[in-house]
N, C-alpha and C positions, 0 to 999 in steps of 0.2 A: 836215272836223273830226268826230271820232267823238263820238257822243252819250254822255253820262254814264250810268251805270247807273240803273235805276229803284229807288229806295229807299223802303221803307215802314217808318216808325218807329211802333211801337205804344207809345203813352203819350205825352201832351202836357204832362207835368210838367217840372220843372226839368232833368231829365236829357235827356228827349226834345227839348225846345226847344233846349237847348244843342247837342245833336248836330245838329239840322237847321241851326242857325247855323253850326257848325263845317264840316259838309259843303258847304253852299252857299258858304261862304268860300273853299273849295278848288275851286270850279267844278262841283260836282256839283248840278245845278239841278233834277233830276227827283226831288224828295223830297216824299213825302206823309206826314203825321203824323196818326195816327188815335187817338182816345180815346173811351172809352164814356161819359165825362161831357161836360157842356156846356163850351164854351170861353168864357173862359179858365179858370175855376174848375172844374176837372174833378172834384174830390172825392178826389184822391189825396193822398199825404203832403205834397206840395209846396203844397197849398192851405192847410194849417194849420201848416206848419212854423214853429217859433219863430225860426229864422233865425240862431242864434248860431254864428259861425264862429271857432273856435279853430284856428289853423293847426298848431301844434306837435304832432308825433306821433313815436313812436319809429321808425316807418317813414319812410325818406327819400321813398319813392313817394308815400305819403299826405300828407306835408307838401307836396310839389311840387304835388300836385292842389289842395290848399287855397290855396297861394300863387297859382296861376293863377286859381283862382275869384275870389279877392279882386281881383286885377288886372283881370280881365275885368268883373266886376259893378261895379267902381268907375267904369268907363268908360260904363256904361249909365244911362239915365233914361227915364221915361215921362212925357212932357209936362213935363219939369222936375222931376219927383218922383224922389227917389233909389232906386237899387236896392241900394246898399250904403252903409251909414252907418258909417264908419271910426272908431267911438268908442273902439276899443282893447279889450283884455282883460285881466282880472285873475283869477288863480286864487289863492285864499287858503289858508293852512294854519292849522289850529287844533291840530295835534299835531306833535311833533318829527319823526316819521316822514314826514309830509306835507311839511314844510318841507324836509327832505333830498330828497325826491322832486322838489320844485319846482326845487331846484338841478340835479338830474339833467335835468329837462325844459329848463331854460335851456341845458344842454349840448347836447341835441338841436337846440334852435333855432339855436344857434351852428353846429353841424355842418351843418345843412341851409340856413343863410343866412337865417334869420328873426331880426328884431331883437326882443330880449327881455332883461329883467334882473330879478333877484330884489331885492325892495324890503323895507324894514322896516315895522313896524306903523304908524308915523306916515305914511309915504308911501302905504300902503294906504288909510288914511282920507283923505289928501289927494286921492287918485284917486277914491275912492268914499265920499263923506261919510256914507252911511247905515250904514256898518259900525260895529260896537262895537269900539273899539280893544282892549279887554281880551280879546276873544275870539280875536284873530288873532296869530300869531307871525311872520308875514311873508307875502309874495305874490310871484307871478310876473306881471310886467307885459309885455304885448306890444302896442305901440301900433298896429300894423297890422291887428290883429283887429277885428271888428265885427259889425254886424248885416246880414244879407242879407234882403231882401224878396223872397222866392222868387216869390210870386204876381205881383208886379210885374215881376220879372226875366223871367218866362215871357212876359209881354206884349211887353216890349222885344225879346227874342230872336226871338219869332214874327214880330213886324213886320219885323225886319231880314231874317230868312230869307225871308219872303214877297216882299220887294222883289227877292230874287235867284231867285225862281222856285218856292220851297217852298209847299206847299199844306197847311193845317191843317183837319182835319175832325172835329168833335165829334160827341157823341151817336150814335156808331157802334160797335156792339159787334162785336168780332172773334170769329168762331165757329170758325175753323180756318185752317191753313196749307196752301196748295197746293204740290205739288212734283212733279217729273217726273225720272226718271233720277237720283234722289239729289240734286237741286238744287231750291231754292225757286223757285217760279214766281209766287206771288201770295198775297194774304191774303183769306181768305173772311170777309165781314161780313154783318150783317143787311140790308145794302143792296147786296149783290153782291160780286164778286171784284175786288180791286185788284191789278193786275199788278205784279210785283216781280222784280228780279234779286237784290236784297238786302233782307232783313227784319231789323230790329234791335228786339228787345223791351226797351223801357225802361219796363216795366209796374209796377216797384216790387213791393209785396207781392202783386200779382197774377202776378208773374213765373213761379212754379211752374205755374200753370194754363195760361199761354201756352207754356211749355216742354213741357208734356204733349201739346201739339198736334203736336209733331214727336218726341215720345219722348225728350226731352232733360231729364235730371235738373237741376233748379235748386235747390240746396241752401240754401234760405233759409226762415225762419220768421217770419210776421207776429206781432208782439208789441204790446201796448198800453203806452203810456207816459203818465204823468199830467202834465197841464199846467193851471195856473190863472192867472186874472187877479185881482188883488186889487181892492178898492175904492180910492178916492182915498187917496194917502199925503200927509199934510200937508206934509212936507218937499219933495215934488216939485211942489207946486202953483205954477204960474207959471214953472217952469224951462224948459219946452219949448213951442215953437209946434207947430201942427198939421203943418208941413211936416217938421220935423227929428224929431219924436217922442222922440228920446233924446239925451242928452249924456253920461251916465255910462257908463263901460266895462261891457261884458258881464262877468258875474261868475260864477265857479264856486266852490262850496263842496263840494269832492269828498269830504271827510271824512264829509259827511252825504248824499252822492249828489244834490246839489241844484245847480241853476244859475238865474240870474236875468237878466232884461233889462228895461230901462225902456221905457215907452210913455206919453208924456204924463205924467200925474200918477198912473199906476199902475205896478205891477211885475208882470211875468210870471214865474212860477216853474215850473220843470220838475223833475221828480222821478223818480230811479230807485230810490228808497228804498222799494220795495214789491215784493211778490211778483210773479214773472213772470207775465204774463197772455197766454198763446198765444191767437191768434185764428184761428178757422175761417173760410175765405173765405165759405163758404155761410151763415154767420151774420151777415154785414155787412148793414147796412140798406140797402134800396133806396128809390128815390123821387127827388124833385126835390132838386138840390144847391143849397144856399144858404150864405151866410157862416157861419151857425149850425149848419147840419146837413149832413152829407156822409158817404159810406160810412167814411172813414177816421177819423171822430170818433165814438167811442162814449160812452155815458153815463159821467159821472163817478162813480167809487166813493169816496165822501167818507171812508168809514172808513180807506182806504188812505193818506190824506193827513193824518190827525190828527197823527202824530209829526213828519212833515216840516214841517208848519206851525209846530209848537212850535220846532223846530230853526231855522227861518227867523226867527222872532221873537226868538230869542236872538242870532243873528248880526246881524240888521237890526232894532234896537229900535223904528225908526219904524213897523214892521208892527203893533206892539201897539195902535195907534190905528186899525186898520182891520180888515177881515175879507176872507175869500175871496168875490169877487163872482161868479165863474163858473169852471167847469172842465170838462175833458173828458179822456177817455183816447184818445190819438191813436195810430193804428196805423202802425207802420214795420217795417223789415226787419232781422233779425239772421241772421248765418251761423255755421257751426261755428267759425270762427277769427276772426270779426269783420271780415273784409275784404270788399270788394265782389267781384262776379262779372262777369267780362268774358271773352268768348270765343265761338267759333263751335261750332255743333252738330257732334259727330263723325260723325253720319250724313246730315244735310242741309245740304249745302253752301249758303252764302249766308244761313244762319239764324244770327244773333248775338244775344247778350244783353249788357245792361249794367244789372245789377240790384243791389240792396242798396246804393245809393249815396245818401249823406246830402247835403243841400244844400251842406255844407262842401266837399265834393270834387266837386260835380256838373260844373263847367265843365272841371276837370282831367280827369276820366273821359271826358267827351265829346270833349275834344281828342284823348285817347289812342286812342279807338275811331275817330274820324275818320282819324287818321294810319294806323291799321292797315288801314282800308278803302281809303283813296286811295293811301297811300305804302307800304303793306306792313309798316310797323314803327312802333312808338311811340318817341318820343325818351326817354321815361321808362320805366325797367324795370318789367315788369308781372308778374313771376313770382308775386308774392304776391297777385295779383288775378285771375289766369287761372283760370277755373272747372275747367280740367283738372288743377288742383294737387291735387285730392282723390283719395284712393284709393277703390276701389269701396265698401269697407266704410263709408266716411265719407258716402256718398250715401244711405244707408238713412234712411227717415223717423224711425225712433226715435233714431238717432244725431243727426241734424239738430235734432230737437225737444229732446233733452236738452242738447246742447252750445250751441245757440243761446240757450237760457234761461240757461245758466251764464255766457255772455258778457254777457248783460244784467245779471246780478247783479254781475259784476266789472267793469263798464264804467268805473267811476272807482276801482277798487282800485289800490293800489300793487303792482305785479306785478314780480317778478324775472325776468330773461331766461331763466332755467332752470326756473321754476315749471312743474311738470308738471300736465297735466289730471288732476283728481281722479277723474273718472268720465265716461264708461265706461273701464274699463281691462281689460287682459288680452285685448284684441281679437285681437292678433296676437302670437304667441310663436314663438320659434325652437324647433327640436328640442332644444336644450340647456337649455331653461328649468327643467326639473326639477333639474338639476345646479347651475344657477345659484342657484336658491333654497336648495339645500342648503349653498352656500358663502356665504350671506348677502348676495346681490346687492342693492344698492340701485338700484331701477329708476326712470328717468325715461321719458317717452313721447314719441314722435314719429311722426306718420303712422299712429297705431294701434299701433305696435310698442313692446313693452317692451324697453328698452335698458339694460343694466347700466352704471352709472357708476363704481362701485367695489365691492369685495367685503369684507364685514366679516371673513371668514375670513383676510384678509391683514393684519389689525390687529397680529398678533404680529410682523410683519416690521419694524414701526416700531422695535422694540428693537435690530434688527440694522442698521438704516440707518446708513450712514456719515455722520459730522457734516456733510460738504459736501452731503449730499442731504437733510438735514432742512429742511423748508420753514419759512419764517417764519410767525408768527401772522398771521391775517387780520382785517380789520375785519369787522363783523357782516354787512354786505351781501355783500362778497366771499366770506365763509365760508358762505353759503347754498348748499345742494345741492353741497357740496364736503367732502372729507375728506382729512386728511394721508395717508390710506391710498393715495391717488392716487400720492404721491411714491414709496411703496414699490413700487407696481406699475410705475411707469416705471423705477425702478431695476433691478428684475428683468428688465424687457424689455431694458434696455441691457446687463446683465451676465450674464443666464442665458437664459431663454426664458419666453414667455407665450402664452396662447391668448386671442384676441380674437374675439368674436362679430360677424361682419361680415354676418350674414344679413339685417338690414333694408336694406342697400343694394340698390337696384333692379337687377335682372338681366333684360336683354332677349335674346331669341334672334331673330336676323335670318338668314333662310335663303332659298334658292331661286336660280334662275339669275341673277336681277338683283340679288342681295344685294350683291356687290361693287361694282357700278356705283352703287348707291344710297349706300353708305357712302362711296365715293370722292368722290361729288358733295357730300355733306352735311357732310363732315369735312375738317379741314386736314391730316390725316396721310396717309401713303402706306399705303393698305390692301391693295394688291396685293403681298403678301409671302407667303412659304412658310407652309404649314400649320404651326401651333404658334407663330407670331409673336404678340406682344401689343404693342399700340401705344397710347400716351397721346396723345390728339387733342382737338381742340376742334370744337364745331359753332358756326358763326357765322351771323348774319343778314346781309341783303344790305349793310348799312352796316358790317360787319365787327365788330359787337358780339358778345360772347361769350354765346351763349344756353345753352351747357352745356360741360362738359368730360367726356369719355368714355374709358373704357378698353376697347379692342376686341381680342378674342382671335379669331384664325382657327382654329377647331377642325377644320373640313373645307374642302374646296374651296368649297363653297357654304353653309357654316355658320359664323356668327360669333356669339360672345357679347359683349354690350355691357354693361359696367358703367356704369350711368347715375346721375343724380341724383334722379330722381323720375318722377312720372306725366306731367310736361310732356314729357319726352323720348319716352316711349312715344307720346304723343299726336302729337308732331312727326314721328316716324318713320312712323307709321301714315298720316298725311296726305300725306307725300311719297312713300310707296311707289307705284310704278306701278299703274295700274288693271288691267293685264293678268294679274294674279295671279302675276307671276314673282317676288314677294317676299312672304314671310311674316314678320310681326313679332309675336312672342308675348312676353308677360310671364311669365317662369318663376320669378319671385321666390318665390312662395308654395310651390312644389313642390320648391324646392332650399334649400340652406343653405351657409354658408361659415364656416370658421375661418381667421382670420389667425394663422399660427404664426411668430412673430418673435422674434429674439434671437440672440446669438452661439452658443448651444448648440442652435438649431433643427435643424441638420442632424444633430448627434449624437442628438437625440431621434428624429427621424422615420425615420432609417435603422435604428432598432431595430424598427420595425413595418412595414417594407416591404422586399421583395427588389429593388425597382426602384432603379436608381442615380440618386440626386439630387445627385450631385457637381456642382460648377460645370461641369465639362467636359461633362456630360451634360444639364444643364438650366440654361442661362445666364440672366442677368438679362433680364426681359422676354420669356421664352419659356414655353410651357405644354406639358403633355403628360399623357396619361392614365396613371394609376398605380393601384396598390392599396395601401392603408394599413390595417393591421389587418384585411385581407380586404375592405375597402369600396372599391368603384370610385370614384376620385376624379380630378377634373381639377385638376392642380397648376399654379398660375401663379406664376412667379417674380417676385413683386411685393411691395413693402413701403411702406406709407403712414406707417410710423413711422421709416423710415431704418435698419433693421436687417435683417440676413440673415433670409430666410424666404420663406414662400409663402402665397398665398391658396389654400386647399384647398376645392373645390366638390364636393358630392355631392347626391344626392336627399334630400329630407326624411326619408324612411323610414330612411335609413342614418345620419343625423346623430348620433343619441346614441351609436351604436356608434363612430363615428369619434372623438368627443369622449373616450369612455372609453379607447380605445386610446391616444390621445396623452396623456391625463392619467396613466394608469397607468404608461406608459413613461418619463414625464418627472419622476417624483417625486424621484429621487436627483440629478436635474440642476437642481432648483430651480424646476420649472415652477409658474407661477401663472396663475390666470385674471385678466385685466385688463380695465378698463372704459373708457368713453369719456373720463373725466376725464384719465387718463394718455394715452390716444390722442390727445386734442386737444393736450396739451402737447408730446408727441413730434412730431407732425405740424408744428407751428408752428416748432419748433426746426429741423426739416428744410426749412422754406420751402414746404411744400405748400399750395396754395391750396384753399379751400372755396368752390365756386360757390354763388352766392346770398348769400354773406356777404362774401367778399373780392372777388369778380368777378361782374358781371352784364352784361346787354346794353348797359350804358351805358359799357363799357370795351372797348378792343380788345386783342389778344394782347400787343402790344408794351408797352403801359401796364401790363398785369398781370403782366409778366415771364414770359410764356408763349410768346414768339416762337419758341423752340426747337420748339414743336409744330406749326409751320406749314411745310409743304413748299414748295419753291421753284416747283414746277410749278403752273400755274393750272388752272381747271376745277372748283373747288369754290365753293360759295356763300360770298360775302363776299371772293373773291380779287380782284375788280376794285377794291373799296373799299380794300383794303390796298396797292394799287399806290403806291409812293413813300413808304410809312410804314416805319419801323424803329426800332431801339432809340434811334437818335440823333435822331429827329424828335419824340419824345413831349414833351408839356408837363407831364404829370403821370405819376407812377409809384406803384405799390403797394410801399411801403417797410417794411423790417423795423426795428422800434424795440426797443431794450432799455432798461429803466427804470433810472435812475442809482442810486436808493437801494436797489435789490435787494429791495424789499419791497412796494411799492405795486402791487397787482393791479387793473388795469382790466378791464372786461368787454366793451367794444364800444359803438360809436356815440358815444364821447366826442369832443369837438373837440380838434384838435391846433394849437398856436400855433407859428408860426415868426416870429422877431424880433418877439415880442409881439402879433402879429396872427393871427386865425383863418386857417388855411391848408389844413385838411383834416380828416379824421375817421378814427377807429379802426374797423376792420372786424372783426377777430378778435383775441383776447388770451387769454393763460394764463400761468401761472407755469411757466417753463422749468426743469424739475428737473435736467436735465443741466448746463445752464450756470448754474443757481443764481440766476437773476433773472427778473422778469417779462418776457414777450415780448409785443409787440403788432405787428400789421400795420396800416398806415394809408395812405390816399391823400394824396399830398403833391405839390407842384410838383416838376418833374424837377430843379430846381436844387438841391434838398435832397439833396446827395450824402452818401456814407459819412462819418461824423464829425460831421454837422450836429446842433447842439443844438436841441432842440424842447421844448415843454411840453405835457402832456396834462392837460385839465381834467377832474378827477374830483370830482364833486359840487361843493363850494365851494372847492376848492383846486387848485393847479397841481402837477403831477408832472413832474420833469425826465426827459428821455429822450434817447437819442442814435440817430440813424440808423446801423445796423450792416450790415456786409457779410453777405450770406446765401449759403448756409444757415449757421446758427450751429453746427451739428453736422456732422462728416464731409463737408466740402466736396469732398474728393477721392473720395468715394463708395467708399472701400475697404471699409467695413463691410457695406454693402448688397450689394456685388458679390462678397463673399468666398466 
């Protein structure tokens, strides 16, 4: 029997203790947990965490983490004392905007399988009698939410892990990480070196300091957050015994950035309604850790709580008879996008992090990390949590500091799915940016890139728009970050020609003697094709989950260009490349640019500015070749993500502006327009093209996702064994195309879908289909929901009728795109 790896976990808080428990439950018994503080109250965020667990989140992954945390902690106790008190949760609305958002949250809960309902003011008061009924318009009640006793759960988890062989060692300061040959070998402490094959940092807000020990950027910022305990509240006196502590549901007043929990005859109040308070690790207090003093508990700044206290007394009149008894500013972690950080160092194999994890998600994150280490994959999709998701510009200290503070400010805000980051902006712009600004581009932001969503210069086209292309009026929510100009841009793409800036899409160069073998092994497509071939393919994990979809062009015998989804693909290819140097993987995105030239007049336009033959006979669909356009050297790929004739035109960034101008000038009498992402998304959904990370993730296999055509019959690629026996006829769920029956109601994504009156799936992507004249949505549904099946989509507080439709909705014969 092979011994399990030696694992050292840095941090004995709720994440580290959960991870030790999860690893030992899977048979890894050589686990050591180190912490600089005394056990069990180590002084980190877990020691003072208020413990409110609200499960519902816009992210399916985060909700899954929270659901598992509830399930796990419910089953734990310490000598009969609870680790999770399932008192339920209540979020109240004091504004119409918040009440609408609570309906949206209830939709998420239904989509992800969490019980919850929107209740009226009377029921809010029945659930939480301290509320002033006149203050609330309604609430969102989730009976499975509740209070986690993090410090107690740590004890229970440690005890259980220790019975399976784990060792916990407190008052031990980590001073370095030992490594050899690019692989971790141990953890250096003030008491000596602890040997290790795997090291996992669960150090919380100390995570960046631990990451520095191996040169790994850990993009999180420690921030202080106010929490107070009131004196005795008369209405609570005698309600709770010492064991239960609380019977009222945990409460959120997000309109004022506040939350509340009961403890005996007092209330705890947490506030985000104050200025961001970044914390420097070197400024944290040192000394003995006690219940009342620890490094993560900073002195209370009373002036920051004055206004939240008044708002609390308005919502909960019972507080007018008491006062603030004690308070502190507790330190915890925020990241640039608010998500946790999970992943392995790109430079030191075996060094992992699980940081910026709140108690709410702690057990779920620990399970995912344990599955990664022991089984090689997490059953829950992690693309929004992987530390490799960030671009290099997003790892800078200034960027992390600004964006993490902004996330603190917005933590309870009602946020639209398309809300762009306000600052910093203009971090990454394409060579066409100056021309786009001249055309009145309305930019949104993603991964630091400025991305035009429509162009005000095209507003005049609305007067020319045929009646059948005129989009219906939208409600206020669906109309945010949208313009009817998108319909005009889609119309011109379908009837004339348009320029799309595709520069922000990740481009990787894979080259060398081993490049073909690497891509053949990692993707489902046949890569051994002639130079000039382009292949749409999938990258799977060992369980056949779709980890990405890729477009691979063979430009030379040993040179491939990979159109990827983001930095996760770069990280994956680099990790999988052989160590012998036979493969080079480079990110060439920043040094290159791309124009999508699409529409029935695209060939008429491009032939005006090139002497190369771009006829169908000379450059067929899914082929590439080098040409000159307007004198600019270009790699032209016969591809179209909008379902129209055309090319993706790639050149180096230095030539980008000249390429744009040449195409723009040549196309004026052909009706050329610049078009943005709003039109693009509509057109791609009409064509049935999937968006990885939205429509498809590692939780889905190719056949479920409608991507079986991209899987070659030969074996030898990662995930092939897991696909054995699977096919289109074996799936139990499918990604389905829905069209909205009323032709008007635009949904945006994550809404639950009802089949025969019961929740059966959820929307992934949606847009108004300008060509077909009705809203289009893609959704995961049971395989039994065939074409023609009637369903309902829950949009806020109403149901929208929709029908499962045959896909693609536009040009199923592919005559337009192959013309």
